[in-house]
N, C-alpha and C positions, 0 to 999 in steps of 0.2 A: 603514402605517395609524397614525392618530393616536389617542392616548389622552388623556383629560382628567381633571383633578383640581381640587378647590377648596380653597383655604386661607383661613380666616377669621383675620385677624391683628388682635387687639385690643390696642392700645397705650394707654398712660396719657394720650396726647394725642389720638389718633385711631384709628379702626378702618378696615379695608378688607376686601373680599372679592376674592381674587385667583384667576384662572383659570390653571392650569398645563397646558401641552400638550406632550407628548413626540412628536416626529416627526423622522425622519431623524437619530436619535441625538443630538438636541438638545432642551433644555428651553426653552420660551419662556413668558413670563408676561404676563398682561394684567390690568390693574385693572378690575374690573367695577363696583365701588361703593365709594366712600370716604365717611366720615362722621366728624364730630367726636365726641370723648369728653370731655364737659365735666362736671366734678363739680358738684354742687348743694348748697346749704345747706338742711338741714332743721332748723329751730331753730338751735341752736348747733353742730350736727354737720355735718361734710363727708362727703358720700355720693356713691355712683355711681347713675346712673339705668339700671338693668339693663333695665327695660321698654323704654326708648328704644333701647338698644343692640340688643336682640333684634328690635325692629321694623325697625331699619336693616338687620340681617342678612337678615331676611325680604324686604326690598325688593331686596337684592342677589340673593337666590335667585329672586325673580320675574323678574329680568332674565335669569338663566340659563335659566329655564323658557321664556321667550319665544324664546330662541335655539335651543331644542330640541337642545342638545348632550348627547350621552351622557356622563354623569359617572361615573367609576369610584370615586372616593373623595372624602371631605370631612372636614376636621378643623379644630379651633379651637386657636389658641395665644394666650395672654394674658400680661399682666404677672403677676408673682408676688405672694404674700403675702395678697391679699384673698380673701374668700370670701363665700358667701351661705348662708342657711338655707332649707330647704324645710319646709313643714308636712306633715301626714299626707296631704294631698291633692296633694302635689308642687307646691304653689304657693310662690312666692318670698315670704319674710317680709321686709317692709320695716321699717327702712331697711337698705341694704347699705352698710356704712361704708367710707370711703376710708382708705388706709393713712396718710395725712397728718392724719387727724383727731386732735385733741388728747387724746382719751381714752387713747391708748396710753401716756401718761406714767403713768397710774394702773396700767396693766397691768405696766409695767416694775417699779414698786415692789412690786406684789403678788407677782411672780415672785421678786424678790430676797428677800422675807421667807420664801419657802418652799423655794427651791432655789438653791444657790450657783452662780455663773457657771461655775466649773470643771466642775461636774457637767453643766450644760446643754451646754457645748461638748463634753465627752467623750462625751456621749450622742448628739449630733447632728452635730458638726463644722461647724456653721453660725455665721458671724460674728455678733457683736452688732450689731443695729440695732433701735432702739426701735419701728420699724414692722413688725417680723417678726410672723408669724401668731400665734406663741406669746403675744406680749404683747397682741395684739388680743383673743385669746380670754380671756386672764387678766382683761381689762377688762370682759368681758361679765357682765351680771347673771345670777345662777344661775337665776332664774325663766325668763329668756329662753332659757337653754340647755335647760331642762326642756321648754319648749314646742316646741322644734325637733325635727323628725323626722330630718333629715339635713343635713350640712354638705358643700358642694361648693366647691372653688376655682373661680375664674372660668372659666378655659378648660375645665375638666372639666364645669362647669355647662352651657356652651353645647353641648358634645358630648352631654350628657344631653338638652337641649332637642331636639336633632336626632334622637337615636336612642331615647330612653326608657331608656337603660342608664346607670346611675350607677356610675362607677369613678373612682379617683384614679390618674392617670398619674404614673409615678415621678419624672419630671423636675420636675414641678410640686409633687408631694408633698414632695420633698426640700428645697424652699425654706422650708417652714413652721417649721423648728426644732422639729418634733415627729416627725421621721423618723430612725430609727437606720440608718446606712448599713452597719453590720456585720451587724445582724440582718435588714436589708432589710425592715423592718416599721415600723409606727407605734410610737413610744416609749410603751409602756404605763406605764413608770416616771414620765415627766414628766406624762402625763395624770392619773395617780393623785395625784401630789403637788399638782397644780394644780386638781384636781377638775373636769377637763374630761372630759365623758362620752365614752368611746371608742366607744359605740354610734353616735355621729353620723358617724363616719368610714367612707367606703366602702373596699372592697378595693382594694389597690394593684396596678396592672398595669404591665408593661414598656412602654417607648416602642414604638410600632408595633403596638399591640394593636387588632384589629378588634372593634368593639363590636357591630356589627350593621347592618342596612339603615337608611338614612335614612327617616324617616316620609314616607309618600307625600303627605301634605298639604303638605310643604315642597318636595319634588322628585319628579317623576313617573318617576324612573329607579331602577334597582336599584343605586344608589350605596351604598357601604359607609362608615359613619361610623367613623373610625379615631382612636384616641387616639395621635396622632403623637408629638410632644413638646409637651405642653400648656403648657409654660413657654416664653415667647418667646425667652429666652436659650438654652435648650436647643435650640430649633429653629434659632436663628441660628448656633450653633456647628456643628450638623450641616450647615449650608449653607456653611461656610467652605471655599473651594476650595484646601485645603492639601495638601501632600505631605510625607512624612517626619515627623520628630518634633521638629525644632529650632525650632518656631514657637510663638508666643503669639498671642492674639486680643484685640481690643477690640470688643465689641458696643456700638456708639456710637449713642446717642440721648438721650432725656431723662436716663437713667442711662447711665453707661459701665461695662461689666463687663469687667475685664481679668483674663486668666488663661491657664491651659494645660489641655490634656486629658491625663488620666492614667488608669492602669489601676486604681488604688486610692486611697482617701482618705489625706490627710496630716492626722492629728488628733494634734497634739503641743502641748507647752507653747509652743513657738516659734510655731506657726501660730495658736494662741489669742492670744498676745500681739500678733502682727501683724494679728489680726482678719481672717484669711482664712476663706473658706467652702468647703465641699465639697458641691457639688450634683451630682446624677446626670444623665448624658447618655444618648444613644442607645447601645444595646448594653451598658449597665452601666458605661460610662466615667464618670470623675469630672471635673467641671469645678472645678479649684482656682482660685478667683478672688476678687477684691476688688471690691465695689461702690464706684463713684466717682460723685459727684454729676452729672457729665456736662454735657450741653448745657442742662440745666434752668436753669442760671444765666442763660444767654443768652435762653432762652425767657421767663423771668420778667422780665428787663430789657425785652425787646421788648413784652411785655404791658403793663408799666408805662408805657412810652413811648406805646403806642397809647391807653391810657386817658387820657393827657394830650394826645392829638390829634396825636402824632408817629408816623405810620404808616410803618414801615420793614420790608420783608421781609428774610428771612434772607440772601438773596443780596446785597442792597444793604448790609446791615450788615457782612457779611464783606468786601465790596469796600472799604468805607470804612475798616475796621480795618486792611487791608493797606497803607493810605496814610499812617498816622500813625507816629510814632517808636516804636521797640521798647523794651521793658523799662523804661518809665517807672515803672510801679508793678506790683506782683505781689500776689496774694492766695493764701491757702491754701484751695482749694475744699473741703477736708474740714472746715473750721471749721463747727461745728453751725449757725451763723446762716444759712448758705447753703442749708440743707435746707428750711427753712420757706418758704412762699409769701409774696408781697407785698413791695413796697418794695425790690426787689433792687438797683437802682442806688444807693439810699441806704445799703444794707448794705455794698456794695463801697466806697463813699466813706468810710463810718465805719471800716472795716477799715484803709484806707490812712491815715486820720488817726491811728489808734491806733498804727500802726507807722511813723509819721514818714515817710510817702511822699506824693507829690503825689496829690491826688484827681483821678480822671479827669474831664475838663472837658466831655466830650460823649459821645454814644453810640459813636462810633468808638473813642475811647480806652478806654471801658468794655469794649467787646467785645474789643479787643486785649488788655487786661489779663486778661480771663477766659480767652481762648483760650491765651495764653502760659502762664498759671498752670496750666491744665488739662493742657497738654502736659508741663510739668515734674512735675506730680503723676503722670502716666503713667510717667515715668522712675523716680520713687521707688517706685511699686508694682511695676514690672517688676523692679527690683533686688531687692525683697523676694521676688518669685516665684522668682528664681534662687537666692536663699539657701535657700528651702524645698526646692526640687527638686534642688539640688546640681549644676546644669549651666547652661550659657549658652543663652540664647535668641538665635537668629541673625536671625529675621525676625518681623515683626509684621503680622498681618492685621487690618485694620479693616473691619468689615462693619456693616450697618444704615444708617439714615438719615444718621447723622453722617459716613459715609464719603464723602458728597457735598461735605463742607466741605473744599475743597482747601487752604485756609489752615491749618486745624487739622491736616490730614494732613501738610503740610510741617513745621509746628511740631513734630509728634510725631516725625517722622523726625529732625529736628534735635536735639530734646531727648533722645531715647533712643539716638541714634547708631547707628540700625539702619535698614535698608530697610523702608519701609512699603508694603504691598500693599493698596490700598483698593478695596473692592467685593466682592460686589455689595451695592447699597443695600438691596435687598429680601431680605436673607438670612433673616429670620424666615419669610417666606412660602415662600421657596425651600427652606429646611430642612424646614419642615412638609410641603411637597409631596414632596420626595425620600424622606422617611421613609414617607409613604404608598405611594410607588412600591415601596419595598423590601417593605413589609408585604404588598402584593398580588402580589409575585413578579416584578415587571418589572425590578428591579435586584437583584444578588446580595449587595451589601454596602455599608457606609458609604463605603469608599474608592471603589467604583465610582460611588456617588452624587456624591462630591466631584469625581471625574474628569468626570462629566457637567456639573456646575456650571462647572468650569474651561473646558470646551469651549464652554459656552453663553453666558457672560457676560464682559464686559470687566472687566479688573482694571488699575488704574493704579498705577504704581510711583513712590515718592518716595524719593530718596536724601538722606542727611543732608548739610547744608551749614552754614556759619557755626559750626563746632564751638567755636571759642574763645569767641565771644560767648555761646553757649548754656551753655558750661561755667561762665562767670562768673555767668550768670543762675541756674544751678542752685545754686551756692554761696549766693547771696542767698536763694533759695527755701528751701533747707535751714535757714538761720538763722531764717527766718520760722516754719517748721514747728516748730522747736525751742522757740519761745516759747509754744506752745500749752500 
C-alpha cells in the first residue's frame, strides 16, 4: 500500500511543491509545481511577495486535488531569518522585508549600542551575520511593532496558512539569534534589551509536531499539517543519507551550510571567534555550522550576463569552466562585497586587481575562479569544524541543488582531501517528507529515515585527485584570506 506526503520547499530563488510516495520500502518524489521566488522593490526596500508565493502553492495544491491522491501529511520548509507580521485579523502586513534589504545595517548598529556581541553569542550560540532576524527586528519601527499582532517566520507562516495553527518550529526558531538553546526558549533577555515585544512570538514546538488537519478549502483530504523542520537546512540535514558519526555535510545552494551534527551546542570563545553557529535539528540535535556564500556568486554572475544579453544556463557555464586553465585567479568568497547583489563579475574582477591577480577574461574563467575558491573555502571551514569538535571528519556529504554541480563536487573532494558523497539534490524536500513520516508513525527514527533515503536515491562518490596542485592553491588562498 502506498502513502503520500507533500513537501512545500520555499527557497530564496525558487519554490516547489513535491509529492513523496512510500511504496515497497522506498521513497520516491515527484515535482508537482515549481515557481520562481523573485524579490521585488517597494520604494527603496527589497521585499518578498508573499501573496504570490501563497498563490503559487495553492496552484500546486489544486493539481494534487485534481489527481485525487489521498495525502497523509503536508509541511513547508523555507529559508531562514525572514519573517512576516500578522494583524489582529490574521492578515499579512506588507511589506515583508528581504534579508538582503539595506535596513539591516541600522539594526546592527542599534543592537551594538544595547547589547555587546559576547552576550548575544553566549545567549544564542548563533554566528554574526548582519542579515539575522535579531538585526532585522532591531531595525523595525516601534510603532510598526505595536501594530502587529503576531510574528511568524516564513516556513511557519505557510504552515499557519494551511492549518490555522500558529507555532514556531524549533529548527527555524533557532536561526533567529533570539532563541536560547540551553533554556530551549525564546531569549527574554535579548527581547527586553532590544525592546522587541515577546508577545509577538508564538510557542516553540519540536520538529515533527502535528499542528492539525489541513483546511478543507485547500485539500479535500484528512491530511495533517506537520511542523516538520521548517528551516530548509534543518530539513536538508535530516535528509542526508549518512551512517556513523565521522561525517560532515554541505547543504549546497544559494548559500552553502557546512557543518556537523552534534548532541549539544558548542558555545565557547573559540566558536564565537570562528563565527560558527548552533542551530537545532530534528530530535534536538545541534547543527554546528558555518554559513558560506555558496553558489550565490555564480547565480549573480549568470544574472548579470543575462541582463547583458548573454544567456548561459548553469550546465553550460560549468562545462565551459572545466575547459579553462586552473588556479589562474582566486577570490575569498567570504569577502563582504560578494554578499550584496548586482555587478558580481565586476566585483570579482576588482578583487583580482586589488590582489595583483589576472582578471577573469570571460564567463568560463569567472566561474572557474568562483568554484575553485568556494572549494578552498570549504576546506578552511572544515578544518575549523575539526578544531571545534576535536576529531577528524572522514567523509563529506553534499546535498541540495548544488550537489548536481559535478565540477564543484570534484573540486571539493580535491580541496578537502576527503571523499565527497553527492546527493540527493532534493534533500530539503526529502528531509521534510521523512520527518513527516516519522511524525505519523510510519518510521521509528531518524536513522531509519536516513536508511530509507539511502535505499531510495543515488549518491555519487568523488575521490580526491591532484593533491599537490590543490595544496599549492590552498596556500595561495590562505594568504589571500589573511589580507582581509
